[in-house]
MARKOL-800483 format. One line per field, with one value per residue: residue number from 1; y, z, x of N, C-alpha, C in turn. Coordinates in steps of 0.05 Angstrom, whole numbers. Each point is the difference from the previous one (the first is absolute). Layout:
# MARKOL-800483
resi NUM, ...
nyy Y, ...
nzz Z, ...
nxx X, ...
cayy Y, ...
cazz Z, ...
caxx X, ...
cyy Y, ...
czz Z, ...
cxx X, ...
***
This chain:
# MARKOL-800483
resi 1, 2, 3, 4, 5, 6, 7, 8, 9, 10, 11, 12, 13, 14, 15, 16, 17, 18, 19, 20, 21, 22, 23, 24, 25, 26, 27, 28, 29, 30, 31, 32, 33, 34, 35, 36, 37, 38, 39, 40, 41, 42, 43, 44, 45, 46, 47, 48, 49, 50, 51, 52, 53, 54, 55, 56, 57, 58, 59, 60, 61, 62, 63, 64, 65, 66, 67, 68, 69, 70, 71, 72, 73, 74, 75, 76, 77, 78, 79, 80, 81, 82, 83, 84, 85, 86, 87, 88, 89, 90, 91, 92, 93, 94, 95, 96, 97, 98, 99, 100, 101, 102, 103, 104, 105, 106, 107, 108, 109, 110, 111, 112, 113, 114, 115, 116, 117, 118, 119, 120, 121, 122, 123, 124, 125, 126, 127, 128, 129, 130, 131, 132, 133, 134, 135, 136, 137, 138, 139, 140, 141, 142, 143, 144, 145, 146, 147, 148, 149, 150, 151, 152, 153, 154, 155, 156, 157, 158, 159, 160, 161, 162, 163, 164, 165, 166, 167, 168, 169, 170, 171, 172, 173, 174, 175, 176, 177, 178, 179, 180, 181, 182, 183, 184, 185, 186, 187, 188, 189, 190, 191, 192, 193, 194, 195, 196, 197, 198, 199, 200, 201, 202, 203, 204, 205, 206, 207, 208, 209, 210, 211, 212, 213, 214, 215, 216, 217, 218, 219, 220, 221, 222, 223, 224, 225, 226, 227, 228, 229, 230, 231, 232, 233, 234, 235, 236, 237, 238, 239, 240, 241, 242, 243, 244, 245, 246, 247, 248, 249, 250, 251, 252, 253, 254, 255, 256, 257, 258, 259, 260, 261, 262, 263, 264, 265, 266, 267, 268, 269, 270, 271, 272, 273, 274, 275, 276, 277, 278, 279, 280, 281, 282, 283, 284, 285, 286, 287, 288, 289, 290, 291, 292, 293, 294, 295, 296, 297, 298, 299, 300, 301, 302, 303, 304, 305, 306, 307, 308, 309, 310, 311, 312, 313, 314, 315, 316, 317, 318, 319, 320, 321, 322, 323, 324, 325, 326, 327, 328, 329, 330, 331, 332, 333, 334, 335, 336, 337, 338, 339, 340, 341, 342, 343, 344, 345, 346, 347, 348, 349, 350, 351, 352, 353, 354, 355, 356, 357, 358, 359, 360, 361, 362, 363, 364, 365, 366, 367, 368, 369, 370, 371, 372, 373, 374, 375, 376, 377, 378, 379, 380, 381
nyy -213, -6, -6, -32, 11, 24, -22, 6, 32, 6, -1, 17, 3, 35, 17, 36, 11, 30, 6, 28, 11, 0, 16, -13, 19, -16, 6, 12, 0, -3, 11, 12, 0, 13, 13, 8, -10, 8, 13, 0, 11, 15, 17, -8, 13, 17, 6, 29, -1, 4, 27, 1, 36, 2, 15, 3, -2, -25, -31, -20, -8, -16, 11, 19, -12, 20, -17, 30, 5, -22, 1, 26, 9, -6, 11, 18, -15, 2, 26, 6, -20, 21, -13, 25, 5, 21, 11, 29, 7, 8, -26, 8, -11, 9, 31, -5, -9, 27, 13, -14, 2, 31, 7, -5, 16, 14, -20, 8, -7, 27, 5, 0, 20, 14, 19, 1, -8, 16, 17, -9, -1, 28, 8, -9, 9, 21, -2, 14, 13, -13, 23, 3, -16, -3, 27, -3, -23, 16, 12, -35, -3, 24, -8, -26, 14, 19, -17, 2, 14, 7, -1, 13, 12, 11, -2, 10, 20, 7, 1, 21, 15, -24, -6, 13, 5, -26, -14, 25, 7, -17, -9, 26, -5, -26, 11, 1, -25, -8, 16, -3, -29, 3, 28, -10, -15, 22, 6, -18, -14, 9, 4, -28, 2, 1, -15, -13, 17, -13, -29, -6, 8, -8, -19, 3, 2, -17, -7, 13, -26, 20, 5, -13, 7, -15, 21, -9, 8, 0, -31, 2, -24, -3, -24, 12, 30, -32, -9, 34, 7, -17, 4, 5, -23, 9, -17, 7, 1, 3, -4, 5, 8, -4, 23, -25, -9, 0, 10, -8, 28, 10, 22, -1, 23, 17, -1, 19, -20, -6, -6, 29, -8, -11, 4, -7, -5, 9, -19, 15, -16, 5, 26, 1, 27, 12, -9, -8, 12, -19, 8, 34, -8, -27, 21, 6, -21, 1, 20, -14, -6, 2, -17, -26, 14, 1, -11, 2, -22, 18, -18, 28, -17, 14, -38, -25, -6, -17, 1, 14, -9, -17, 20, 8, -20, -8, 22, -7, -19, 12, 21, -10, -6, 26, 4, 17, -15, 8, 20, -18, 23, -27, 10, -35, -15, 30, -23, 3, 17, 29, 21, 0, -21, 1, 26, -12, -25, 2, 10, -21, -17, 22, 3, -26, 22, -5, -30, 4, -16, -16, -5, -2, 18, -11, 17, 19, -29, 12, 17, -20, -14, 20, 0, -29, -3, 22, -13, -25, 21, 4, -43, -3, 3
nzz -1873, 16, -18, 3, 20, -31, -8, 20, -13, -1, 26, -3, 29, 0, 14, -7, -6, 12, -14, 21, -10, 20, -23, 2, -9, -27, 28, -15, 2, 16, 2, -25, 14, 26, -3, -4, 19, 13, -19, -6, 22, -7, -16, 27, 3, 16, 26, 10, 27, -3, -2, -3, 12, -16, 16, -15, 11, 13, -25, 6, -4, 14, 24, -6, 13, 14, -1, 12, -21, -6, 23, 5, -33, 3, 21, -25, -16, 13, 17, -28, 11, -12, -37, -1, -7, -15, -5, -4, 19, -16, 5, 19, -10, 4, -9, -35, 6, 17, -12, -23, 1, -2, -22, -9, 12, -5, -11, -24, -10, 17, -19, -18, -25, -23, -11, -2, 27, 6, -16, -4, 22, 4, -16, 18, 31, -2, 4, -15, -24, -29, -18, 12, 2, -21, -10, 14, -7, -16, 9, 2, -18, -14, 18, -9, -31, 13, -1, -15, 7, 9, -23, 0, 7, -17, -23, 5, 8, -20, -32, 15, 20, 16, -13, 0, 19, -3, -8, 18, -5, 8, 22, 7, -12, 16, 16, -5, -8, 5, 20, -5, 3, 19, 21, -14, 14, 20, 0, -5, 16, 13, -6, -11, 27, 12, -16, 11, 28, 0, -1, 29, 9, -20, 5, 25, -9, -2, 27, 3, 22, 15, 14, 21, 16, 14, 9, 22, 22, 10, -11, -16, -3, -18, 9, 11, -3, -2, 21, 7, 1, 11, 28, 14, 7, 31, 9, 11, 17, 15, -16, 25, -17, -9, -17, -13, -11, -20, 8, -20, -8, -25, 6, 3, -22, 2, -30, -9, 1, -15, -24, 4, 44, -10, 34, 7, 11, 20, 11, 9, 11, 19, 4, 11, 11, -13, -30, 23, -10, 7, 16, 12, 12, 12, 1, -12, 3, 25, 14, -18, 6, 32, -4, -24, 23, -9, 28, 24, 14, 18, 10, 7, 21, -11, 9, -15, 23, -16, -15, 4, 21, -2, 4, 27, 20, -11, 9, 32, -1, -14, 18, 26, -6, 0, 8, -15, -23, -9, 31, -1, 13, 10, 8, 1, 1, -20, 0, 8, -24, 24, -6, 23, 9, -22, 14, 23, -4, 2, 22, 18, -17, -1, 7, 4, -14, 29, -6, 9, 9, -1, 5, 18, 1, -22, 22, -8, -11, 6, 24, 7, -21, 4, 19, 0, -8, 21, 17, -14, -9, 31, -2, -6, -24
nxx 480, -22, -3, -7, -1, -4, 7, 6, -5, -26, 4, 18, 9, 4, 28, -5, 31, 14, 29, -10, 9, 13, 5, -12, -8, 0, -20, -12, 31, 1, -30, 17, 10, -14, -13, 15, 18, -25, -2, 31, 4, -27, 22, 10, -24, 11, 2, 4, 17, 25, 4, 24, 8, 27, 4, 23, 24, 20, -1, 1, 40, -5, -25, 10, -12, -2, 19, -3, -6, 32, 3, -10, 10, 24, -5, 11, 29, 8, 1, -1, 12, 16, -4, -13, 15, -12, 31, -6, 23, 27, -4, 23, 21, 22, -11, -14, 27, 13, -18, 1, 35, -11, -18, 16, 7, -30, 8, 5, -12, 10, -2, 26, -20, 13, -9, 19, 6, -4, 14, 24, -6, 2, 17, 10, -18, 4, 20, -14, -3, 10, -5, -21, -14, 12, -15, -15, 12, -1, -24, -13, 15, -7, -24, 11, 10, -7, -21, 29, 24, -25, -4, 30, -6, -21, 2, 13, -16, -18, 23, 7, 17, 9, -20, 4, 8, 4, -26, 8, 20, -1, -14, 13, 24, -4, -4, 14, 10, -16, -4, 28, 14, -16, 17, 19, -1, -4, 26, 7, -6, 15, 24, -3, -14, 26, -2, -17, 8, 36, -4, -7, 14, 14, -22, 8, 29, 8, -19, 14, 5, -18, 20, -16, 28, -17, -2, 15, -12, -1, -27, 2, 1, 30, -8, -16, 19, 15, -5, -8, 16, 5, -11, 28, -4, 21, 9, -15, 17, 0, 21, 32, 9, -29, 11, 15, -21, 4, -23, -14, -13, -23, 9, -24, 6, -34, -13, -3, 11, -8, 16, -3, 10, 16, 3, 23, -13, 30, -13, 17, 26, -13, -1, 19, 0, 16, -14, 15, 27, 12, -33, 20, 7, -10, -15, 31, -4, -19, 26, 10, -18, 5, 23, -17, -12, -26, -19, 6, -20, -1, -7, -12, 7, -12, -10, 18, -6, 12, -28, 4, 15, -31, -18, 26, -4, -24, -1, 2, -19, -12, 17, -2, -22, 13, -26, 8, -17, -14, -6, -21, -8, -17, -13, 9, -15, -14, -17, 16, 1, -5, -11, -7, -3, -14, -9, -4, -8, -8, -5, -1, -14, 1, 23, -15, -23, -2, -6, -39, -5, -19, 21, -14, -15, 35, 7, -2, -11, -23, 6, -3, -13, -4, -6, -2, -22, -10, 1, -3, -13, 15, -5, 34, 4
cayy 5, -26, 23, -1, 6, 3, -27, -13, 4, 10, 24, 5, 24, 4, 18, 10, 21, 11, 25, 12, 23, 25, 19, -3, 17, 4, -30, -15, -6, -25, -24, -9, -29, -28, 0, -13, -26, -12, -6, -24, -30, -12, -11, -29, -22, -5, 16, 18, 5, 20, 19, 15, 15, 7, 27, -1, 19, -22, -19, -17, 3, -35, -17, 22, 1, -2, -24, -1, 12, -18, -19, 6, -15, -29, -1, 9, -19, -27, -4, 0, -27, 1, -11, 6, 29, 13, 24, 12, 8, -18, -7, -6, -27, -13, 8, -16, -19, 4, -2, -26, -6, 5, -17, -30, 0, 8, -29, 7, 0, 19, 11, 27, 4, 25, 8, -16, -29, 0, 18, -25, -22, 11, 1, -36, -9, 17, -10, -24, -3, -16, 23, 15, -33, 5, 26, -4, -11, 17, 17, -4, -8, 12, 1, -13, 4, 17, -10, -35, -7, -5, -26, -33, 7, -20, -36, -12, 6, -33, -20, -3, 24, -15, -15, 21, 21, -7, 1, 13, 6, -26, 10, 21, -5, -14, 8, 32, -12, -17, 28, 10, -2, 1, 28, -10, -24, 22, 21, -13, -3, 29, 7, -14, 18, 38, -1, -10, 18, 25, 2, 19, 33, 12, -10, 25, 29, -13, 6, 25, 6, 15, -21, 18, -23, 3, 0, 17, -12, -22, 11, 18, -19, 4, -19, 12, 19, -10, -14, 8, 10, -19, -28, -26, -16, -14, -2, 30, -13, 16, -17, 0, -14, -18, -2, 1, 10, 17, 11, 15, 8, 8, 14, 23, 23, 4, 27, 10, -13, -25, -19, -2, 1, -27, 0, -22, 0, -30, 6, -7, 13, 22, 17, -5, 8, -15, -33, -15, 4, -26, -16, 14, -12, -25, 8, 18, -9, 14, 32, 8, -2, 31, 23, 10, -2, 34, 22, -15, 4, -6, -3, 0, -12, 26, 1, 3, 34, 1, -2, 21, -15, -21, 14, 4, -28, 0, 19, -7, -29, 8, 9, -23, -22, 27, 4, 35, 15, 21, -13, 11, -6, 1, 0, -11, 1, 17, -1, 2, 20, 10, 24, 19, -23, 3, 19, 10, -15, 27, 19, -13, -8, 16, 1, -32, 5, -23, 1, -13, -26, -23, -34, -10, 14, 16, 23, 18, -10, 24, 22, -18, -5, 34, 15, -24, 14, 22, -2, -7, 29, 22, -13, -3, -24
cazz 14, -7, -16, 0, 21, -11, -13, 34, 13, -23, -4, 26, 15, -11, 4, -17, 11, -26, 13, -22, 7, 32, -12, -9, 16, 1, -11, -16, -21, 18, -4, -24, -2, 12, -14, -27, 10, 10, -40, -8, 23, -1, -32, -2, 15, 25, 9, 19, 18, 12, -3, 15, -10, 18, -4, 5, -27, -22, 14, 13, -10, 5, -10, -12, 21, 23, 26, 23, -22, -11, 21, 5, -14, 4, 26, -8, -22, 11, 24, -19, -9, -22, -7, -16, 2, -18, 0, -22, -11, -9, 19, 2, 2, 28, 17, 1, 6, 19, 8, 5, 18, 20, 3, 5, 35, 16, -6, -9, -20, -13, -20, -4, -26, 2, -22, -25, -3, 1, -26, -7, 0, -8, -19, -9, -11, -30, -36, -14, -28, 4, 1, 24, 10, 8, 16, 28, 3, -1, 21, 17, 6, 10, 18, 16, 6, 27, 33, -1, 22, 27, 4, 14, 23, -3, -10, 27, 22, -3, 3, 25, -13, -14, -9, -21, 2, -25, -24, -6, -20, -28, -1, 1, -31, -14, 6, -18, -27, 1, -5, -30, -31, 7, -8, -23, -21, 6, -19, -29, -2, 7, -19, -10, 0, -23, -23, -2, 1, -26, -26, -5, -2, -24, -11, 10, -6, -28, 2, 12, 22, 21, 24, 19, 22, 24, 32, 23, 21, 18, 10, -16, -25, -15, -15, -7, -19, -21, -8, -9, -35, -23, 8, -1, 31, 1, 30, 12, 27, 24, 25, -17, -15, -5, -24, 3, -28, -21, -15, -17, -6, -23, 2, -37, 19, -18, -7, -33, -13, 2, 21, 20, -10, 27, 10, 13, 40, 14, 31, 18, 32, 20, 11, 28, 11, 23, -10, -8, -24, -7, -15, -37, -28, 4, -23, -23, -29, -1, 1, -26, -22, 11, -7, -27, -2, -12, 10, 27, 15, 36, 10, 28, 14, 9, 29, 8, 9, -7, -29, -4, 11, -15, -24, -9, 1, -24, -19, -7, -9, -28, -13, 3, -29, -24, -11, -4, -21, 6, 7, 9, 27, 7, 33, 5, 18, 1, 13, 21, 6, -9, -18, 9, 0, -29, -10, 14, -12, -30, 2, 23, -23, -25, -18, -16, -4, 8, -4, 25, -1, 15, -7, 11, -10, -29, -9, -16, -31, -37, 1, 2, -20, -20, 7, -8, -34, -10, 3, -14, -18, 1, 9, -22, -17
caxx -25, -24, -10, -13, -11, -32, -22, -13, -33, -16, 3, 25, -5, 19, 13, 10, 12, 7, 4, 1, 19, -15, -6, -24, -20, -32, 1, -7, 16, 5, -20, -8, 20, -8, -29, 13, 11, -26, -17, 11, -7, -17, -6, 11, -27, 8, -8, 19, -15, 13, 17, 26, 10, 11, 12, 37, 14, 2, -3, 18, 10, 8, -23, -17, -14, 16, -4, -20, -25, -21, -7, -32, -16, -9, -16, -34, -14, 6, -19, -18, 7, 8, 27, 29, 12, 3, 12, -9, 21, 13, 22, 21, 5, 8, -22, -22, 12, 7, -18, -8, 19, -7, -31, 9, 13, -30, -21, -39, -1, -13, 11, 1, 13, 0, -19, 6, -7, -36, -8, 6, -31, -33, 9, 5, -32, -21, 6, -4, 10, 23, 21, -1, 15, 25, 16, -8, 18, 25, 5, 7, 27, 15, -7, 7, 25, 19, -7, -2, 12, -15, -11, 18, 7, -26, 10, 19, -17, -15, 4, 24, 24, 31, -2, -16, 15, 21, -9, -18, 5, 3, -30, -1, -2, -28, -25, 12, 0, -26, -13, 2, -9, -26, -9, 7, -22, -28, -10, 3, -21, -17, 13, -19, -17, 5, 7, -33, -5, 5, -14, -30, 2, 17, -26, -23, 3, -7, -34, -3, -12, 19, 6, 4, 3, -11, 32, -9, 4, -38, -22, -6, -26, -2, -11, -30, 0, 10, -37, -11, 12, -8, -18, 26, 5, 21, -8, 8, -1, 5, 22, 10, 19, -17, -1, 31, 10, 2, -21, 1, -27, -4, -23, -10, 5, -5, 19, -26, 11, -17, 11, 17, 23, 16, 27, -2, 11, 13, 0, 27, -3, -2, 23, -9, 19, 26, 5, 27, 3, 7, -16, 0, 30, -5, -31, 4, -18, -13, -5, 9, -29, 1, 18, -5, -33, 6, -7, -7, -22, 11, -41, 3, -30, -2, -9, 23, 9, 29, 17, 16, 23, 9, 18, 33, 4, -3, 13, 36, 3, 1, 21, 13, -2, 4, -32, 3, -17, -23, -27, -32, -3, -39, -17, -32, -26, -3, -22, 3, 0, -5, 4, 24, 21, 0, 2, 28, 18, -4, 19, 17, 8, -9, 32, 6, -11, -17, -32, -6, -17, -4, 1, -18, -25, 1, -9, 19, 10, 5, 24, 24, -2, -4, 27, 8, -11, 18, 22, 9, 9, 25, 30, 12, -18
cyy -7, 29, -3, -3, 3, -31, -6, -5, 18, 39, 7, 27, 8, 20, 13, 23, 14, 25, 21, 33, 21, 27, -9, 0, -6, -33, -12, -4, -27, -23, 1, -17, -27, -14, -15, -25, -15, -11, -17, -27, -15, -11, -30, -12, 3, 22, 12, -8, 10, 15, 21, 13, 13, 28, 1, 20, -16, -26, -12, -15, -31, 0, 23, 14, 6, -20, -2, 2, -29, -23, 10, -20, -37, -9, 6, -26, -30, 6, -4, -15, 13, -9, 16, 33, 11, 28, 15, 4, -28, -10, -14, -40, -10, 17, -25, -32, -5, -2, -24, -18, 1, -20, -36, -5, 11, -29, 13, -19, 21, 8, 41, 2, 34, 5, -16, -28, -8, 9, -31, -28, 5, -3, -39, -7, 12, -17, -23, -7, -9, 29, 6, -23, 14, 21, -4, -24, 14, 16, -10, -5, 18, 25, -21, -2, 8, -21, -37, 2, 1, -22, -34, 15, -21, -26, -8, -1, -38, -25, -14, 14, -14, -13, 20, 24, 7, 0, 34, 20, -13, 1, 21, 14, -18, 15, 34, -3, -8, 25, 22, -14, -7, 18, 2, -8, 11, 25, -9, -3, 36, 9, -3, 23, 26, 1, -11, 40, 23, -7, 12, 28, 2, -16, 36, 17, -4, 11, 32, 10, 6, -15, 28, -14, 17, -2, 16, -17, -29, 17, 27, -3, 6, -29, 6, 10, -12, -16, 11, 13, -18, -23, -28, -12, 5, 8, 27, -8, 22, -15, 23, -23, -17, -9, 1, 1, 20, -5, 14, 1, 9, 26, 22, 23, 12, 26, 2, -16, -35, -17, 1, 1, -26, 5, -34, 9, -22, 8, -29, -4, 18, 5, 0, 15, -16, -24, -5, 5, -33, -16, 15, -10, -20, 3, 12, -11, 2, 26, -2, 17, 37, 25, 1, 8, 35, 21, -9, 22, -1, 14, 0, 8, 36, 8, 4, 22, -6, 1, 29, -14, -24, 8, 7, -30, -5, 10, -7, -30, 9, 3, -23, -24, 15, -6, 30, 0, 15, -14, 11, -8, -6, 2, -10, 6, 19, 2, -4, 32, 22, 22, 20, -18, -1, 12, 13, -22, 14, 26, -5, -14, 2, -9, -28, 7, -31, -15, -17, -22, -15, -27, -17, 9, 11, 30, 19, -14, 10, 12, -18, -7, 17, 8, -22, 0, 23, -8, -25, 3, 8, -11, 3, -36, -20
czz -13, -20, -7, 19, -9, 7, 25, 18, -22, 10, 25, 9, -3, 15, -15, 17, -19, 25, -19, 7, 15, -14, -24, 24, -8, 2, -21, -25, 21, -6, -24, -4, 5, -17, -36, 6, 9, -18, -5, 15, -7, -28, -6, 24, 26, 13, 19, 30, 14, -12, 14, -25, 17, -9, 1, -34, -8, 14, 21, -15, -2, -17, -14, 26, 23, 28, 20, -17, -7, 22, 4, -20, 5, 25, -8, -13, 19, 11, -20, -29, -38, -10, -22, 12, -26, -1, -19, -20, -18, 11, -16, -3, 33, 24, 11, 11, 30, 16, 7, 19, 41, 6, 9, 24, 12, -2, -7, -36, -35, -29, 6, -25, -3, -23, -30, 4, -3, -25, -22, 1, -10, -36, -9, -4, -24, -26, -13, -22, 17, 8, 27, 23, -7, 1, 34, 9, -11, 18, 35, -2, 8, 26, 15, 1, 15, 25, -4, 22, 20, -12, 3, 26, 27, 15, 14, 27, 3, 7, 17, -18, -8, -22, -29, -5, -22, -25, -3, -27, -31, -10, -11, -27, -21, -6, -17, -27, -4, -12, -21, -17, -1, -24, -33, -17, 2, -24, -32, -4, 4, -38, -29, 9, -10, -30, -4, -6, -24, -29, -3, 7, -27, -18, 5, -20, -44, -5, 3, 26, 15, 31, 25, 27, 32, 23, 20, 27, 18, -1, -17, -21, -16, -17, 3, -26, -28, -9, -2, -29, -23, -6, -6, 23, 6, 36, 19, 24, 21, 13, -30, -21, -11, -30, -5, -36, -17, -11, -25, -9, -20, 9, -29, 14, -37, -8, -31, -19, 11, 22, 27, -1, 32, 6, 25, 26, 9, 31, 7, 36, 6, 11, 36, 17, 7, -12, -18, -33, -6, -10, -24, -25, -3, -18, -23, -25, 2, -1, -26, -15, 4, -18, -21, -15, -12, 19, 32, 4, 24, 9, 31, 26, 16, 34, 22, 26, 2, -28, 1, -9, -22, -45, -4, -13, -29, -25, -2, -7, -29, -9, 4, -28, -26, -13, 2, -8, 8, 17, 6, 31, 8, 28, 5, 26, 15, 6, 38, 18, -14, -18, 8, -3, -22, -18, 16, -13, -42, 1, 2, -34, -25, -22, -4, -8, 2, -14, 19, -11, 20, -15, 6, -18, -16, -2, -18, -15, -24, 1, 4, -25, -23, 13, -13, -28, -11, 8, -26, -27, -16, 3, -26, -12, 3
cxx -24, -16, -34, -33, -25, -7, 2, -32, -6, -2, 20, -11, 24, 0, 12, 17, 7, 20, 11, 17, -16, -11, -20, -27, -29, -11, -19, 5, 16, -20, -1, 21, 3, -28, 12, 11, -24, -16, 23, -7, -28, -6, 13, -15, 17, -15, 14, -15, 19, 15, 22, 6, 26, 17, 26, 3, 13, -4, 6, 17, -17, -24, -19, -28, 15, -6, -22, -24, -10, 5, -30, -15, 2, -10, -35, -16, -4, -35, -31, 5, -3, 21, 20, 1, 11, 8, -12, 28, 10, 28, 29, -3, 0, -25, -20, 9, -3, -41, -14, 3, -18, -22, 14, 9, -11, -9, -25, 9, -18, 30, 0, 5, -3, -23, 13, -14, -28, -14, 8, -16, -30, 12, -9, -31, -10, 19, -14, 23, 34, 23, 0, 20, 29, 14, -2, 19, 30, 3, 8, 25, 17, 4, 10, 33, 19, -10, 13, 23, -15, -18, 7, 7, -23, 0, 29, -10, -14, 18, 25, 22, 20, -13, 2, 22, 27, -6, -24, 19, -8, -33, -13, 0, -10, -28, 7, -3, -19, -22, 7, -12, -28, -18, 12, -32, -28, 6, 6, -40, -25, 0, -27, -30, 1, 3, -25, -14, 0, -20, -37, 12, -4, -28, -18, 4, -5, -27, 0, -14, 15, -7, -2, -5, -16, 18, -22, 20, -14, -10, -13, -28, 8, 0, -25, 1, 3, -36, -14, 3, 6, -20, 13, -12, 16, 7, 2, -11, 5, 22, 25, 17, -19, 15, 33, 1, -21, -38, -2, -33, 3, -12, -10, -5, -21, 19, -14, 7, -24, 18, 22, 26, 5, 22, -2, 4, 8, 1, 21, -1, 6, 30, 1, 29, 32, 8, 25, 3, -2, -25, -26, 14, -13, -24, 3, -6, -33, -11, 12, -23, -9, 23, -5, -25, 7, -18, 2, -25, 10, -27, 16, -22, -4, -12, 15, 16, 43, 6, 19, 26, -1, 8, 13, 6, -3, 24, 32, 4, -4, 17, 29, 1, -4, -28, -2, -21, -22, -20, -16, -7, -23, 4, -17, -19, -2, -27, -3, 11, -13, 1, 26, 31, 17, 14, 33, 29, 4, 19, 33, 23, 0, 15, -8, -28, -23, -27, 5, -18, -11, 0, -22, -18, -5, -6, 21, 16, 13, 17, 32, 2, 7, 45, 28, 5, 28, 35, 14, -6, 19, 21, 2, -11, 28
***
């Protein structure tokens, strides 16, 4: 399949679609899913022109979106000259192939992707470091692997079935072998970066520097918080996955001693709901810093109406990567809340001992620094 469509035009027109269970009653939850996909599309500098939500208990086995709804989508896309269909869900290889076949038979140049295809393209665009590029390449190989059969089905359609059918098994095995060798080479290179990170952690330990990893879902101004606390400039952009590598800043904590205390703050990849395990695993060397850190700074966007659900997503991912150290919950963007709203949040989340700050206006930073200092003093040496 042609995955180079993003290079044809500067800004493609996108149709986004989603299937949700019939028992989802909260329109806010449905809208949140679509908004997240729309944000992913805008991160890639494309524009969403059409949306479709289908409520079904189970998806269609062949095309995920049921055929009559898919026909409606294709008619809408042809009428509005849309370029690409992106489905929120993660599709099986046969489903994405069948959707693209249906689009082809409708005599369109429209392509279909699922959410992982889009995320990988965003990763690719934002990757700057050699390590990030290798991690993305590894994730792409793992995502491509189940699709090999259907890729050859596509090639056989393009080149002529009679000429390729007898070569299908041989060529599929050749591609699998090539991808296995490629994966082996990438893992070896990533192992080098892993060793470098390990040496850096040992160096910090020798210097008695404690490390804190900043985590949250999307769009909670993690990078802004890092910049404000450490006076280190890192990219603070209102885009998903704008940061794919670890940024480290040094935070000075005043103490009774004139020397004070220094800790390191790490900011890395944002979390997102239903992020496939293969993508998390591909970034394991980067996420390893979180596992080895002394504390976790969970930055909550308290202005987001869905932040409670996202707290669960973050906690689940942290458990998946075995980052189980003590957490400090930092509720950000309090400048947009009144005193009653803040009091309500304090009552609701008292068990987490939350700290309220505004990363943009640097409000209540002294309280945050005091909590961090108390936590690190109680950590084992």
